[in-house]
VEXPA-74787 format. One record per residue (C-alpha): x, y, z. Coordinates in steps of 0.2 Angstrom, whole numbers, plus 5000, padded with zeros to 4 digits. Each point is the difference from the previous one (the first is absolute). Layout:
! residues N
ATOM   east   north     up
ATOM      X       Y      Z
...
***
This chain:
! residues 76
ATOM   east   north     up
ATOM   4825    4964   5715
ATOM   5003    5017   5007
ATOM   5012    5003   5014
ATOM   5003    5017   5010
ATOM   5014    5011   4996
ATOM   5007    5014   5011
ATOM   5010    5009   4986
ATOM   4989    5016   5001
ATOM   5003    5000   5019
ATOM   5019    5000   4997
ATOM   4999    5014   4986
ATOM   4988    5011   5012
ATOM   5014    4999   5012
ATOM   5012    5007   4987
ATOM   4989    5012   4995
ATOM   4999    5006   5020
ATOM   5020    4998   5002
ATOM   4997    4986   5012
ATOM   5010    4984   5003
ATOM   4992    4984   5006
ATOM   5005    5003   5018
ATOM   4992    5017   5000
ATOM   4984    4992   4996
ATOM   5001    4989   5013
ATOM   5003    5012   5014
ATOM   4986    5012   4992
ATOM   4987    4986   4998
ATOM   5006    4991   5016
ATOM   5001    4984   4992
ATOM   5015    4986   5002
ATOM   5015    4997   4990
ATOM   4992    4983   4997
ATOM   4985    5007   4992
ATOM   5012    5011   4989
ATOM   5007    4984   4995
ATOM   4985    4992   4997
ATOM   4994    5014   4988
ATOM   5016    5000   4991
ATOM   4998    4981   4995
ATOM   4981    5004   4996
ATOM   4994    4990   5014
ATOM   4984    5000   5008
ATOM   4999    5012   5015
ATOM   4986    5005   5013
ATOM   4989    5014   4992
ATOM   5003    5009   5017
ATOM   5017    5002   4993
ATOM   4993    5007   4983
ATOM   4990    5012   5009
ATOM   5015    5007   5011
ATOM   5009    5002   4983
ATOM   4985    5009   4993
ATOM   4999    5010   5014
ATOM   5018    5005   5002
ATOM   5001    5005   4981
ATOM   4984    5008   5000
ATOM   4996    4990   4985
ATOM   4985    4987   4995
ATOM   5004    4981   4998
ATOM   5000    5000   4982
ATOM   5014    5013   4999
ATOM   5012    4986   5009
ATOM   4994    4983   4993
ATOM   4993    4992   4986
ATOM   4994    4983   4992
ATOM   5013    4993   4986
ATOM   5000    4985   4990
ATOM   5013    4988   5010
ATOM   5014    4995   4990
ATOM   4998    4981   5000
ATOM   4984    5003   4990
ATOM   5006    5011   4987
ATOM   5014    4986   4997
ATOM   4987    4986   4998
ATOM   4990    5011   4986
ATOM   5013    4997   4987
***
C-alpha cells in the first residue's frame, strides 16, 4: 500500500531557507496543518493549494506517493 510523504516539501523549505513557521505565515495556514503535514497525515486540498501558491510550485514539488513502511516489512 502507498502513503503520502511530504519530504519534498521540507526539502523545498530548506532550499528556500524557510522555516515551518515562515511557511505557515506566508501560506496563511494554521500550526495544526503544519503539524499534520509533519506527520504525513491527511490535510485538505485547500491547504495544499495555499502552500503551492505561497511557494510558487506544483503539487508534485511538495508531495509524493511512497510505499508504506508496514508493507515493506511484510514483504520479507
